[in-house]
Structures are given as structure tokens and as C-alpha cells.
C-alpha positions in Angstrom: -43.6 8.4 -9.3 -42.7 7.6 -5.7 -39.1 7.4 -4.4 -39.1 3.5 -4.3 -40.0 3.4 -8.1 -37.3 6.0 -8.8 -34.7 3.9 -6.9 -35.7 0.8 -8.9 -35.3 2.8 -12.2 -31.9 4.0 -11.1 -30.7 0.5 -10.3 -32.1 -0.7 -13.7 -30.4 2.2 -15.4 -27.1 1.2 -13.8 -27.4 -2.4 -15.0 -28.1 -1.1 -18.6 -25.1 1.3 -18.4 -22.8 -1.6 -17.3 -24.2 -3.9 -20.1 -23.6 -1.1 -22.7 -20.0 -0.6 -21.4 -19.3 -4.4 -21.8 -20.8 -4.4 -25.4 -18.7 -1.4 -26.4 -15.6 -3.0 -24.9 -16.3 -6.1 -26.9 -16.9 -4.0 -30.1 -20.5 -4.9 -30.5 -21.8 -1.5 -31.5 -25.3 -2.3 -32.8 -26.2 -4.2 -29.7 -24.7 -1.4 -27.5 -26.7 1.3 -29.4 -30.0 -0.7 -28.9 -29.5 -0.9 -25.2 -28.3 2.7 -24.9 -31.6 3.8 -26.5 -33.4 3.0 -23.1 -31.1 5.4 -21.3 -31.5 8.1 -24.0 -35.3 8.0 -23.5 -34.9 8.0 -19.7 -32.6 11.0 -19.6 -34.9 13.3 -21.6 -31.9 15.5 -22.5 -32.2 16.9 -26.0 -28.4 17.4 -26.4 -27.7 13.8 -25.4 -30.4 12.5 -27.7 -29.0 14.5 -30.6 -25.5 13.1 -29.9 -26.9 9.6 -29.9 -28.7 10.0 -33.2 -25.6 11.5 -34.9 -23.5 8.6 -33.6 -25.9 5.9 -34.7 -26.5 7.4 -38.1 -22.7 7.7 -38.7 -22.3 4.0 -37.9 -25.2 3.1 -40.1 -23.7 5.0 -43.0 -20.4 3.2 -42.4 -22.0 -0.2 -42.6 -23.9 0.8 -45.8 -20.7 2.1 -47.5 -18.9 -1.2 -46.5 -21.8 -3.3 -48.0 -21.4 -1.3 -51.3 -17.6 -2.2 -51.4 -16.7 1.5 -51.0 -13.1 2.1 -49.9 -12.7 4.3 -46.9 -9.1 4.7 -45.6 -10.4 6.3 -42.4 -12.9 3.6 -41.6 -10.8 2.1 -38.8 -10.2 5.6 -37.2 -13.9 6.4 -37.4 -14.9 3.1 -36.0 -12.7 3.4 -32.9 -13.7 7.0 -32.5 -17.3 5.8 -32.4 -16.4 3.4 -29.6 -14.8 6.2 -27.6 -17.8 8.5 -28.1 -20.2 5.7 -27.2 -18.4 5.1 -23.9 -18.5 8.8 -23.1 -22.1 9.1 -24.0 -23.0 6.1 -22.0 -21.4 7.7 -18.9 -23.1 11.0 -19.6 -26.5 9.3 -19.8 -26.2 7.5 -16.5 -24.9 10.8 -15.0 -28.0 12.7 -16.3 -30.3 10.1 -14.8 -28.6 10.2 -11.4 -28.4 14.0 -11.4 -32.2 14.1 -10.8 -32.4 11.9 -7.7 -28.9 10.5 -6.9 -28.2 10.6 -3.2 -24.4 10.5 -3.2 -22.3 13.6 -2.3 -21.4 14.0 -6.0 -24.9 14.5 -7.2 -26.0 16.4 -4.1 -23.2 18.9 -4.7 -24.1 19.1 -8.4 -27.7 20.0 -7.7 -26.7 22.5 -5.1 -24.5 24.3 -7.7 -27.4 24.4 -10.1 -29.3 26.4 -7.6 -26.5 28.9 -7.3 -26.9 31.6 -10.0 -23.2 32.1 -10.9 -22.5 28.4 -10.9 -24.9 27.0 -13.5 -22.3 26.6 -16.2 -18.5 26.4 -16.4 -17.9 29.7 -18.3 -20.1 31.9 -16.0 -18.6 30.3 -12.9 -15.0 30.9 -14.0 -15.8 34.5 -14.9 -17.3 34.9 -11.4 -14.2 33.4 -9.8 -11.9 35.7 -11.8 -13.8 38.7 -10.6 -14.1 37.5 -7.0 -10.4 36.5 -6.4 -8.6 39.2 -4.5 -11.7 41.5 -4.3 -12.6 40.5 -0.7 -10.0 39.8 2.0 -12.7 38.2 4.2 -11.4 34.7 5.0 -14.8 33.2 5.2 -15.8 34.5 1.7 -12.5 33.1 0.4 -13.3 29.8 2.0 -16.7 29.7 0.4 -15.2 30.5 -3.0 -12.8 27.5 -2.6 -15.6 25.1 -1.8 -17.8 26.2 -4.7 -15.0 26.2 -7.2 -13.8 22.7 -6.1 -17.4 21.3 -6.3 -17.9 23.0 -9.7 -14.8 21.4 -11.3 -15.3 18.1 -9.5 -18.9 17.6 -10.7 -18.5 19.3 -14.1 -19.7 17.4 -17.2 -17.5 16.1 -20.0 -15.3 19.0 -21.2 -14.7 20.4 -24.6 -11.2 21.5 -25.7 -12.5 25.1 -25.0 -13.5 24.2 -21.5 -10.0 22.8 -20.9 -8.3 25.9 -22.2 -10.6 28.1 -20.1 -9.7 26.3 -16.8 -6.1 26.1 -17.7 -6.1 29.9 -18.3 -7.8 30.4 -14.9 -5.1 28.3 -13.3 -2.4 30.9 -14.1 -4.6 33.8 -12.9 -5.5 32.8 -9.4 -3.4 32.4 -6.2 -1.3 29.2 -5.9 -3.4 27.6 -3.1 -6.6 28.0 -5.2 -4.9 26.7 -8.3 -3.7 23.6 -6.4 -7.2 23.0 -5.2 -8.5 23.3 -8.8 -6.0 20.6 -9.9 -7.3 18.3 -7.1 -10.9 19.0 -8.1 -10.3 18.1 -11.7 -8.4 15.0 -10.6 -11.3 13.8 -8.5 -13.8 14.6 -11.3 -11.7 12.6 -13.7 -11.6 9.7 -11.2 -15.4 9.9 -11.0 -16.0 9.9 -14.8 -13.6 9.3 -17.7 -13.0 12.5 -19.6 -10.0 12.8 -22.1 -10.0 16.6 -21.8 -9.6 16.5 -18.0 -6.7 14.1 -18.4 -5.0 16.4 -20.9 -5.6 19.3 -18.6 -3.6 17.5 -15.9 -0.7 17.3 -18.4 -1.2 21.0 -19.1 -1.1 21.8 -15.4 2.3 20.3 -15.1 3.6 23.4 -16.8 2.4 25.6 -13.9 5.4 27.4 -12.3 4.4 26.4 -8.7 5.6 23.1 -7.4 2.6 22.8 -5.2 0.4 22.9 -8.4 2.6 20.9 -10.8 3.2 18.0 -8.4 -0.5 17.6 -7.8 -0.9 17.4 -11.5 1.7 14.6 -11.6 -0.1 12.6 -8.9 -3.4 13.2 -10.7 -2.0 11.9 -13.9 -0.8 8.7 -12.2 -4.2 8.2 -10.4 -6.3 8.9 -13.5 -4.2 6.6 -15.8 -4.4 3.8 -13.2 -8.1 4.2 -13.0 -8.9 4.6 -16.7 -6.1 2.9 -18.6 -8.4 0.5 -20.5 -10.3 3.6 -21.8 -7.3 5.6 -22.8 -5.9 3.0 -25.1 -8.2 4.1 -27.9 -7.6 7.8 -27.4 -5.1 9.1 -29.9 -4.9 12.6 -28.4 -3.8 11.2 -25.0 -1.3 8.8 -26.7 0.2 11.7 -28.6 0.3 13.8 -25.4 2.2 11.0 -23.6 4.5 10.6 -26.5 5.4 14.3 -26.4 6.7 13.8 -22.8 9.0 10.9 -23.7 12.0 13.2 -24.0 11.2 15.1 -20.9 13.5 13.5 -18.4 12.4 15.7 -15.5 8.7 14.8 -16.0 9.5 11.1 -16.2 11.5 11.3 -13.0 8.7 13.0 -11.2 6.1 10.6 -12.6 8.2 7.7 -11.3 8.5 9.5 -7.9 4.7 9.7 -7.7 4.4 6.0 -8.6 6.8 5.1 -5.8 4.9 7.2 -3.3 1.6 5.5 -4.3 3.3 2.0 -4.1 4.7 2.9 -0.6 1.1 3.7 0.5 0.4 0.0 0.4 2.3 -0.4 3.6 0.5 2.4 5.5 -2.1 0.2 7.0 0.5 -2.2 8.3 2.6 0.7 9.6 -0.4 2.2 11.4 -1.1 -1.1 13.1 2.5 -1.3 14.3 2.3 2.2 15.6 -1.0 1.7 17.4 -0.3 -1.8 18.8 3.4 -1.8 19.4 5.3 1.5 19.1 3.0 3.9 20.9 2.2 1.5 23.8 6.0 0.9 24.3 6.7 4.6 24.3 4.0 5.1 26.9 6.0 2.8 29.2 8.6 5.6 29.5 9.3 6.1 33.2 9.2 9.9 32.6 5.5 9.6 31.9 4.7 7.9 35.2 2.7 10.1 37.4 4.1 11.2 40.7 1.5 10.1 43.2 3.3 11.4 46.3 4.6 14.8 45.2 8.0 13.8 46.5 9.6 13.8 43.0 9.6 17.5 43.1 12.2 17.3 45.8 14.7 15.5 43.6 18.0 17.2 42.6 17.4 18.8 39.2 20.5 17.5 37.4 20.3 14.0 38.8 19.5 11.6 35.9 17.0 8.8 36.8 18.7 5.4 36.1 15.3 4.0 35.1 15.3 6.2 32.0 18.6 4.9 30.7 17.5 1.3 31.5 14.3 1.8 29.6 16.1 3.3 26.6 18.5 0.4 26.5 15.9 -2.2 26.8 15.6 -4.7 23.9 12.0 -3.9 23.1 12.6 -0.2 22.9 15.7 -0.5 20.7 13.9 -2.9 18.4 10.9 -0.6 17.9 13.1 2.5 17.5 15.1 0.7 14.9 12.0 -0.2 13.0 10.8 3.4 13.2 14.1 4.7 11.9 14.0 2.3 9.0 10.5 3.3 8.1 11.4 7.0 8.3 14.4 6.7 6.1 12.5 4.7 3.4 9.8 7.4 3.1 7.0 5.5 4.8 3.9 7.2 6.0 4.4 7.0 9.8 2.0 9.8 10.7 -1.3 8.2 9.6 -1.8 6.4 13.0 -1.2 9.6 15.0 -3.6 11.8 13.0 -6.4 9.3 11.9 -8.4 10.1 15.1 -8.1 13.9 14.4 -10.3 13.7 11.2 -13.6 13.9 13.0 -13.7 17.7 13.2 -16.5 19.4 11.2 -13.8 20.9 9.0 -13.3 17.5 7.4 -17.0 17.0 6.5 -16.4 19.3 3.6 -14.7 17.3 0.8 -12.7 20.2 -0.6 -10.9 20.7 2.8 -9.2 17.4 2.4 -7.3 18.8 -0.6 -6.6 22.4 0.7 -2.9 23.4 0.8 -2.2 24.3 4.4 -3.0 27.9 5.3 -2.8 29.0 9.0 -5.1 31.9 8.1 -8.0 29.6 7.2 -11.0 30.7 9.3 -11.6 27.3 10.7 -8.2 27.2 12.4 -7.8 30.9 13.1 -8.7 30.6 16.7 -5.6 28.4 17.2 -3.3 31.2 16.0 -5.2 34.3 17.0 -2.3 35.3 19.2 0.3 34.4 16.5 2.3 37.5 17.3 3.6 35.7 20.3 7.0 34.1 19.6 5.9 30.7 20.9 3.0 30.3 18.4 5.2 31.8 15.6 7.7 29.0 16.3 5.0 26.4 16.5 3.6 27.6 13.1 7.0 27.6 11.5 7.7 24.1 12.8 4.5 22.7 11.4 5.0 24.4 8.0 8.5 23.1 7.8 7.6 19.6 9.0 6.9 16.3 7.2 3.2 16.6 8.0 1.0 16.6 4.9 -1.6 19.5 4.6 -4.4 17.4 6.1 -2.4 16.5 9.2 -1.3 20.1 9.7 -4.9 21.2 9.7 -5.7 18.3 12.1 -3.0 19.5 14.5 -4.2 23.1 14.4 -7.8 22.1 14.9 -6.7 20.0 17.9 -4.9 23.0 19.3 -7.9 25.3 18.7 -10.1 23.0 20.7 -7.8 23.2 23.8 -8.4 25.7 26.5 -6.6 28.9 25.8 -4.6 28.5 29.1 -3.4 25.1 28.0 -2.3 26.5 24.6 -0.4 29.3 26.3 1.3 26.9 28.7 2.4 24.8 25.7 3.7 27.9 24.1 5.8 28.7 27.1 7.7 25.5 26.6 8.7 26.3 23.1 12.3 27.8 23.1 13.0 31.3 21.7 14.4 31.1 18.2 18.1 32.0 17.8 19.5 33.2 14.5 21.1 29.8 14.1 17.7 28.1 14.7 16.1 30.4 12.2 18.6 29.5 9.5 18.2 25.8 10.3 14.4 26.0 10.0 14.7 28.0 6.8 16.9 25.1 5.3 14.4 22.5 6.6 11.5 24.5 5.1 13.3 24.6 1.8 13.9 20.9 1.8 10.3 20.2 2.6 9.2 22.2 -0.4 11.3 20.3 -2.9 9.2 18.6 -5.5 9.7 15.1 -4.2 8.6 16.1 -0.7 5.5 17.9 -2.0 4.6 14.9 -4.1 5.0 12.7 -1.0 2.8 14.9 1.2 0.1 15.3 -1.4 -0.1 11.5 -1.9 -0.6 11.2 1.8 -3.4 13.8 1.6 -5.2 11.8 -1.1 -4.6 8.5 0.9 -6.2 10.0 4.0 -9.2 11.2 2.0 -9.9 7.7 0.6 -9.4 6.0 3.9 -10.8 8.4 6.4 -13.5 10.7 4.7 -16.9 10.1 6.3 -18.4 9.3 2.9 -15.5 7.3 1.6 -17.8 4.4 0.6 -19.1 6.6 -2.3 -15.7 6.6 -4.0 -13.6 4.0 -5.8 -10.5 3.7 -3.6 -7.6 3.9 -6.0 -5.3 2.6 -3.3 -7.3 -0.7 -3.3 -6.9 -1.0 -7.1 -3.8 -1.9 -9.1 -1.2 0.8 -8.3 1.7 -0.4 -10.4 2.3 1.7 -13.5 4.2 -1.1 -15.1 0.8 -2.6 -15.8 -0.5 0.7 -17.2 -0.2 0.8 -21.0 -0.9 4.5 -21.2 2.1 5.6 -19.2 4.4 2.6 -19.7 6.6 4.4 -22.2 7.4 7.0 -19.5 8.2 4.5 -16.7 9.9 1.6 -18.4 13.6 2.4 -18.2 15.8 -0.1 -16.5 16.8 2.0 -13.5 13.2 2.8 -12.5 12.1 -0.8 -13.1 14.8 -1.9 -10.7 13.7 0.6 -8.1 10.0 -0.6 -8.4 11.1 -4.2 -8.2 13.2 -3.6 -5.1 10.3 -1.7 -3.4 7.9 -4.5 -4.1 10.6 -7.0 -2.9 11.1 -5.2 0.4 7.3 -5.0 0.8 7.2 -8.8 0.4 4.9 -8.6 -2.7 7.0 -11.4 -4.1 4.7 -12.3 -7.1 4.8 -8.8 -8.4 8.4 -8.3 -7.6 9.3 -11.4 -9.6 7.3 -10.1 -12.6 9.3 -6.8 -12.4 12.5 -8.8 -12.3 11.4 -10.8 -15.3 10.9 -7.6 -17.2 14.2 -6.3 -16.1 15.9 -9.6 -17.1 14.7 -9.1 -20.7 16.3 -5.7 -20.8 19.7 -6.6 -19.4 22.5 -9.2 -19.6 22.2 -12.2 -17.3 22.5 -10.9 -13.7 23.5 -12.7 -10.5 21.5 -10.3 -8.4 18.3 -10.7 -10.5 18.5 -14.5 -10.6 19.1 -14.6 -6.9 16.2 -12.3 -6.1 13.9 -14.2 -8.4 14.9 -17.4 -6.6 14.1 -15.8 -3.3 10.7 -14.7 -4.5 9.9 -18.2 -5.7 11.1 -19.7 -2.4 8.9 -17.4 -0.4 6.0 -18.4 -2.7 6.9 -22.0 -2.0 7.5 -22.7 -5.7 10.7 -24.6 -5.0 11.4 -26.0 -8.4 11.4 -22.6 -10.0 13.5 -21.2 -7.1 16.0 -24.0 -7.7 16.2 -23.0 -11.3 16.9 -19.3 -10.5 19.4 -20.1 -7.7 21.3 -22.5 -10.1 21.4 -19.7 -12.7 22.9 -17.4 -10.1 25.4 -20.1 -9.1 26.6 -20.4 -12.7 27.2 -16.6 -12.8 28.9 -16.5 -9.4 29.9 -19.9 -8.0 30.6 -20.6 -4.4 28.4 -17.8 -3.0 27.5 -18.9 0.5 24.1 -17.3 0.8 23.1 -18.7 -2.6 24.3 -22.2 -1.9 22.5 -22.4 1.4 19.2 -21.2 -0.1 19.6 -23.6 -3.0 20.2 -26.4 -0.6 17.1 -25.4 1.4 14.9 -25.4 -1.7 16.2 -28.8 -2.8 15.4 -30.1 0.7 11.9 -28.7 0.6 11.3 -30.1 -2.9 12.3 -33.6 -1.6 15.6 -33.6 -3.5 17.7 -34.6 -0.4 20.7 -35.9 -2.3 21.0 -32.7 -4.3 20.4 -30.7 -1.2 23.3 -32.5 0.7 25.7 -31.7 -2.2 24.9 -28.0 -2.0 25.1 -28.1 1.9 28.5 -29.7 1.7 29.8 -27.0 -0.8 28.5 -24.3 1.6 30.1 -26.1 4.6 33.5 -26.1 2.8 33.2 -22.3 2.5 32.1 -21.7 6.1 33.0 -24.7 8.3 32.4 -22.9 11.6 28.8 -21.8 10.8 26.8 -23.7 13.5 23.5 -23.1 11.8 24.8 -24.5 8.5 26.2 -27.6 10.4 22.7 -28.2 11.8 21.0 -27.9 8.4 23.6 -30.2 6.8 23.2 -32.7 9.6 19.4 -32.6 9.3 19.6 -33.3 5.5 22.1 -36.2 6.0 19.9 -37.7 8.6 16.9 -37.7 6.3 19.0 -39.8 3.9 19.8 -42.1 6.9 23.5 -41.1 6.8 23.3 -40.9 10.5 27.0 -41.1 11.4 27.8 -38.1 9.2 24.8 -36.3 10.7 25.8 -37.0 14.3 29.3 -35.8 13.6 27.9 -32.4 12.8 25.3 -32.4 15.6 27.9 -33.2 18.3 30.2 -30.6 16.9 27.4 -28.0 17.4 26.7 -29.5 20.9 30.3 -29.2 21.9 30.5 -25.6 20.8 27.1 -24.6 22.1 26.2 -26.9 25.0 23.0 -25.0 25.8 21.4 -25.2 22.3 18.2 -27.2 22.8 17.7 -27.2 19.0 20.7 -29.6 18.6 19.4 -31.6 21.6 16.2 -32.2 19.8 17.9 -33.2 16.6 20.3 -35.6 18.4 17.4 -37.1 20.3 15.0 -37.6 17.4 17.6 -39.0 14.9 19.1 -41.2 17.6 15.7 -42.7 17.9 15.5 -43.2 14.1 19.0 -44.7 14.1 18.1 -47.2 16.9 20.4 -45.4 19.4 17.7 -45.5 22.1 20.0 -44.8 25.1 21.4 -41.8 23.4 17.9 -40.6 22.5 16.7 -41.1 26.2 19.7 -39.1 27.5 18.9 -36.1 25.3 15.2 -36.2 25.9 15.8 -36.3 29.6 18.0 -33.2 29.2 15.1 -31.5 27.4 12.7 -32.5 30.2 15.0 -31.2 32.9 15.4 -27.9 31.0 11.7 -27.2 30.4 10.1 -29.0 33.3 6.4 -28.0 33.3 6.8 -25.8 30.3 7.7 -28.5 27.9 6.3 -28.2 24.4 3.6 -30.4 22.9 6.1 -31.6 20.2 8.6 -32.7 22.9 5.8 -34.5 24.7 4.8 -36.3 21.5 8.4 -37.3 20.7 9.1 -38.6 24.2 5.9 -40.6 24.0 7.2 -42.1 20.7 10.5 -42.9 22.4 8.7 -44.9 25.2 6.4 -46.5 22.6 9.4 -47.7 20.6 10.9 -49.1 23.8 7.6 -51.0 24.4 6.9 -48.9 27.6 3.2 -48.3 26.7 2.1 -46.9 30.0 4.7 -44.2 29.9 4.1 -43.5 26.3 0.4 -43.1 27.0 1.0 -40.7 29.9 3.1 -38.4 27.7 0.6 -38.6 24.8 -2.2 -37.6 27.2 -0.3 -34.6 28.3 0.2 -33.7 24.7 -3.5 -34.2 23.9 -4.5 -32.0 26.7 -2.3 -29.2 25.3 -3.3 -29.4 21.6 -6.8 -31.1 21.6 -7.9 -34.5 20.3 -8.1 -33.7 16.6 -4.7 -32.0 16.4 -3.1 -34.8 18.5 -4.5 -37.4 16.1 -3.1 -35.5 13.1 0.3 -35.2 14.8 0.5 -39.0 15.5 -0.6 -39.9 11.9 1.9 -37.4 10.5 4.7 -39.3 12.3 3.3 -42.7 11.1 6.0 -43.3 8.5 8.8 -42.6 11.0 7.2 -44.9 13.6 6.9 -47.7 11.1 10.6 -47.3 10.3 11.3 -47.6 14.0 9.6 -51.1 13.9 6.2 -50.0 15.4 3.5 -52.3 14.3 0.9 -50.6 11.9 -1.9 -52.1 14.0 -0.6 -50.4 17.2 -1.2 -46.9 15.8 -5.0 -46.9 16.0 -4.9 -48.9 19.3 -2.6 -46.3 20.9 -4.9 -43.5 19.6 -7.9 -45.2 21.2 -6.0 -45.9 24.5 -5.0 -42.2 24.8 -8.6 -41.1 24.0 
């Protein structure tokens, strides 16, 4: 059989696997078994064939007993157990077929282990690991052990309860870093193929005394349940396990923390774009970084501050970007991804297990960067990295970067690191302690996992959990542990701040059903609907909020805006007038109220507000445009011309296309066709023929109200053209 034929068979097998999965999901067991038989014959695995035959014969006997009217109180339990077993066998069958010729890293790693004498089965491999740990201090031997153990657990077949107990026992017998790597390997194996025992192992691993290990277990539970929630619903053992944690408040809190970190990762791509396109380029404008081309700067007085530095720091752009950065930092956002993404091309990161290694400065691949670690400068650098907010992956990146610098450069960098005082040592000790609290470890590990899915060279071979649904409020398996009101409010607020308004509203709806009517919830639901342009629903929510807390300025103005957008101008005016009574000196509110009154052709009331704004802010071109346009609509042509002239004088050659169009309208209404056409042509040159046509037709109703003949509109369009 040539490779081409094999690849066709694999593709066909994949289609059959997916079809069987659909049939089992829809509870069509006979049809599923018939299709599965093809995979059984293809796999040529006696154990899988035996399991298939036992399963089908059990179902056949169940059908026969039912046909004979025999009562079986366990029939439902057996039936759903057969579905679960069928789903697992279906996965094992496609895995067995792929094991022979699959080209992904998963199957390549599996075949490589089968060629390694002590790695052919889980029991022998774990015995070998037990004997090997601590026997050899050689860093390279330890590194190889880590890779092999990771690959073994990652690619291991479906576990039995004994397998789970064996690995859990090992977890408590090996060093913490290796135990943490084991948890990551099991997590990735569970993500690759649904396995109830691996899921239960992650719950077991939460009992490990090391925070580095138990927090990885928590993140693994969240990831696995998000990936396989639909399969877990029929697993009584997992349901019972989850139920046993319902009274464990600490676990629930940490599960919720992991969920929040995964939800925050949604913004990482946006943050990285901001860093690369805005923040870093702005920081590079710092005058300190400008090169001295003459050599004269060295003659400057040492304590004389350069006024350019202060000017740069006080600039609007720098302050704005620094404020954004501070806000991102305080909300726990991943601000380091952009800086370290380009440092993941070292050979170190070609090995999958290295993406999940807890940071160890003695790792052989980074040892060259710390070979003179006895020097105080590199000791300090090491302590700073270990006590920093960098995740393990980024810490390795930094050391690999340092190790690739010339030794002289590293030494020069070391010379600029200050000597540690006793006070500094205490401060760093406190910082290190804070960075090793459970929440911090959870955050860093989530960032490790995120970097793997986004930056690993073979990432296309993995289902990126961060591209899937990441909200545990939609995960039936874990919902009992994350459904309390306080956490739901926290999730809703995060989604709200991230501008995921549809999801945020769904969370607020759930919260609404758990609590008494709330001004805050109604108001936020209204804002969500407003942002989604569902104005009638927004009005309903804002009105609910108004009933709970009348005369709230923010609520009234947003209620008025939504009424305005929904075409309910009379209603909008009433709300604007209520808001105006609360804050009569708010110029923006005066403008909005005036605009709404003008739409209702209550021009005198509108002009009263517009001229009040004009009097208090003579340079506001926004109010000039409002006065000019509505003067035109009200037939006050001289007033309109005066304000359009002011706009022309202010902007000269930089006048906007909208202003050109409106001035053209003004001349058209005044029957000055030549002037109108000259402004229209300037507008057309700016926006293009199609957009210009749309702009004119969009104003057609207003032009007709200003007594322009309907027949003139196509004529003018042709004249301009």
C-alpha cells in the first residue's frame, strides 16, 4: 500500500469517526455500531475488537430483554454507559489507525516512545522514572527524562482507574518541577482525547501540597471541561467528583480565578497590537534614546537635566499611552506577550514539553547565560526574573536571549545592575513571595499555555482552546462551582469592560434572576443593548433603571439618546428636558436637546439652546454647524450663510466634505446653482462619485422640505458629474 492510499484511508477513517460520533450523540446506537465496524476492521487491534464485541452484544441483549417485556431498573444507566463507552472506543479506534502513519507531532512522539524500551507502557515507564529521579545529577539526563515523561503522559491511551492511581502516586514522589510538568502533560493529553480518568486525575492533583502543581491542575480542569463539556454530561463519576467540591470554597475561588485569567486572555491580541503599534514606538521617541552623532553630549554637565526629557514625558501622547499601560497592568492583563513573542524562535521552543517547564535557571539550555552566576550582578538579575511577573516561558526566553549575547555584552549589562543592600533583599523577598501566591501562579501558567497555543511552531495541529468558548457559565459540568452571585457579577463586569456586550448582557440576565431588581444591572443591560444598537430593548432597561432611581443624569441622557436613535423624538425630548433640569449648564446636553427639538421642527426652542452654547463657547464649530444647518431648515438663510461663512473661514482649504455638501445645499436652496455646483464638485473630488451620490440622496428628504424641486435632484447630480 503506497503512502497516497494510506492518506486516503486516514481521511476516510476520519469521516467515519465523525459520523459515528454524531450518531452516538443523537443516541442512534445500532447505526453507530454498524459504521464503527469499519474502523474495528481497519485497526486490527484485538483488544479494541474484543471491547467492540462486548459492547454490541450487551446492547443486543438489552434490546431482546426489552422486547420480552422484562423489567430492568438499570436499563437507563446501562444505556447511557454504552453511549459513553462507544464514544471512547470510537476515539481509540481512530487513534489506533493514526498511530501507524499519522504525521502530527502527537503520533510521531507516540511512535518514538514505542521504540524506547522503558517507555512501551505506562507501568514500566513510571517505574523507570521512579528509579531515575535523583540518581543522576547530570542536567542533560534530567532534561531528557522530562521530555520523555511529558510525551508519555501526553500521548498515553485511555486510562484505567489503576493508571490514574499510579500516576497520582508518582506525582507525590518526584520533584515539584517534574510533578508540575506531569500535570501539564496530562492536561494536554486530555485536550487531545477525552478521557474521564485523566479528568479525575486533575481533580486529584489539586490536593498536591505545591501551589505550582495544584494551580496547574485547576487551569487544566477549566480547559478540559471547556473542551469536553458535552461528553462529561453523561459521566456520573465526574459529576460526583464535581459535587464533592461544592462545599470547598477555596477550590471554587481558585477555579473562578482560573476562569477570569482565561477570559482576560481574550484581550491579549488586542493588547499586543497596542504595544507593537503604539506604546513601543512612542517610547522609542524618548530623547534619551537619540544617538549622539557629534560626541559633544559627553561634555555636558552630569547633573544638568535635559528639558527635552521633561517635555517628552509631559506630552499628551506619552501620558495617554502610559495611562493605558497602567490600567492594563492593574487589571491583570497580559502586557508581556508582545515583548516576548519574537523570542520563541530558539531551538529550545521546538520541544513541546519546554513550553510547560517551570522556570529553572540550571536548565542546560540556558546554563551558558548564568555560568558566572556567582557574580553579584547575575545573581541579582536571576532574582529579579524569578520574582518578576514574567511567566516561565518568558523567563526562559529572556535567559536564552542573554545566552546568545556576547559574553562581554552580558558582563557590561551586569555592571549596570546595582549591588543588593539588605533593604533591597528584603523587598525582593517580599516581591518573590507575592509572585508565588496561588493567584499569581495561576495567572503565569495561563500565560504559558496561551503562548503555546499562539506561538508554538506546530500550533496548527492543536485545537486552540482560546479560540473556543471560554466562559464557564456555559459549561454544565462546572456550573455548580462557578454560579454564585459574586462571581457571576465579576464575570459580567469583565465581559462588559472587554466590550463583549452580548455575553455581558447574558451574564447580567442570569444575575438578574438571582437578585432583587437592581438599578446597576438594568443600567448596564441598557448600555449593552445600546452598544448593540438594539434601541427598543435598551429603552426598556433604562426605563426600569429610572423607576428604581429617578432623576439620574447619566441614565436620563442615555435613555433620551436611545429614544432619539429609535425615532421616538417626542419621547427623547421629554427625557432631555428632565436631564436639562438637573444639569442646566451642561453644554453637551444643551446641544443634544437642541438637536432633538430641531428634528421636531421646534426651531426657536432649539436655537435658544444653540445660541446659549455659542455664547459660552464661541469657538465651538460643532454648534456653528448645528446653527447653520437648522437655520437652513427653518428658512433663516441669512443666519445659515453667516455661520457657514464662519466655518469656511476657520477651515479654509481643510474644510470637510460634509461642510462642502451642506454649503452646496445652502446655495442650491438660494437658487445659486453655479455656486452650489462648485461646492458639490469639490465634495465629489474628496469622496468619489458613488459616495457623493449617496450623500445627496441621503439628504433628499431635507432638501424637499426646503422647497427644492424633486426633479432638480437628478439634474444637479448630472450637472456635477
